C-alpha positions as CSV (number, residue, x, y, z in Angstrom):
1,X,-1.8,36.8,29.6
2,X,-2.8,33.3,28.8
3,X,-2.4,32.2,32.4
4,X,-4.8,34.9,33.5
5,X,-7.5,33.4,31.2
6,X,-7.1,29.9,32.6
7,X,-9.0,28.6,35.6
8,X,-6.3,29.4,38.1
9,X,-7.0,31.9,40.9
10,X,-6.3,35.4,39.7
11,X,-3.4,37.3,41.4
12,X,-4.2,40.1,43.8
13,X,-1.2,42.1,42.5
14,X,0.7,42.3,39.2
15,X,4.1,44.0,38.9
16,X,4.3,45.2,35.3
17,X,7.6,46.2,33.7
18,X,7.1,49.1,31.4
19,X,9.8,48.2,29.0
20,X,9.4,44.5,28.2
21,X,10.8,43.2,24.9
22,X,7.8,41.9,23.0
23,X,4.9,43.9,24.4
24,X,5.5,47.1,26.5
25,X,3.9,47.6,29.8
26,X,1.6,50.3,28.5
27,X,0.1,47.9,25.9
28,X,-0.1,45.1,28.4
29,X,-1.9,47.3,31.0
30,X,-4.5,48.3,28.4
31,X,-5.0,44.7,27.5
32,X,-5.5,43.7,31.1
33,X,-7.9,46.5,31.8
34,X,-10.0,45.7,28.7
35,X,-11.4,42.6,30.5
36,X,-13.9,43.0,33.3
37,X,-12.6,39.7,34.7
38,X,-9.3,41.5,35.7
39,X,-10.8,44.8,37.0
40,X,-10.0,44.0,40.6
41,X,-6.3,43.1,40.0
42,X,-4.0,45.8,41.6
43,X,-1.4,46.7,39.0
44,X,2.0,48.2,40.0
45,X,4.0,49.5,37.0
46,X,7.7,49.9,37.4
47,X,10.7,51.3,35.5
48,X,14.1,52.7,36.2
49,X,13.0,55.8,34.4
50,X,10.5,58.4,35.7
51,X,8.7,60.6,33.3
52,X,5.6,62.6,34.3
53,X,3.9,62.1,31.0
54,X,4.2,58.3,31.2
55,X,3.2,58.1,34.9
56,X,0.1,60.2,34.1
57,X,-0.7,57.8,31.2
58,X,-0.4,54.8,33.5
59,X,-2.9,56.4,35.9
60,X,-5.3,57.1,33.0
61,X,-5.0,53.6,31.7
62,X,-5.8,52.0,35.1
63,X,-2.5,51.3,36.9
64,X,-2.7,51.7,40.7
65,X,0.9,52.5,41.4
66,X,4.1,53.5,39.7
67,X,7.4,52.4,41.3
68,X,10.8,53.8,40.1
69,X,13.3,51.0,40.4
70,X,16.5,51.6,42.2
71,X,19.8,50.1,41.1
72,X,20.5,49.3,44.8
73,X,19.2,45.9,45.9
74,X,18.6,47.2,49.4
75,X,16.6,50.3,48.2
76,X,14.7,48.1,45.7
77,X,13.7,45.7,48.6
78,X,12.6,48.7,50.7
79,X,10.5,50.1,47.8
80,X,8.9,46.8,47.0
81,X,8.0,46.4,50.7
82,X,6.6,50.0,50.8
83,X,4.7,49.4,47.6
84,X,3.0,46.2,48.8
85,X,2.0,47.9,52.1
86,X,0.0,50.4,50.0
87,X,-2.0,47.6,48.3
88,X,-5.5,47.5,49.7
89,X,-7.0,44.2,50.8
90,X,-10.6,43.5,51.5
91,X,-12.0,45.7,54.2
92,X,-8.9,47.8,54.1
93,X,-9.8,51.4,54.8
94,X,-6.3,52.9,54.7
95,X,-5.7,53.1,50.9
96,X,-8.6,53.1,48.4
97,X,-8.2,51.2,45.2
98,X,-8.9,54.3,43.2
99,X,-6.0,56.2,44.7
100,X,-2.9,56.3,42.5
101,X,0.5,56.0,44.3
102,X,3.9,57.0,43.0
103,X,7.0,55.7,44.8
104,X,10.4,57.1,43.9
């Protein structure tokens, strides 16, 4: 989080692990979304576990995507590529920023 508050250019996308050791991804997501400065950052939450309740919470809290990690490196690469193709860029009419995407 400290790096986000520095003068560096903000990232366009953040991949957010839901089960980090010190602060979980849910708490981190809420912290990020509490600052107007970060409102345009696209957030992709990921976990090896899919639970409807948690994915719905992510959507409510401001995540843009949920990605279920695969144990296969090949499948993970394909999911990451697919996930990044869903990220809207300026003047992108294909996917709207308010649309929530789940990739399993």
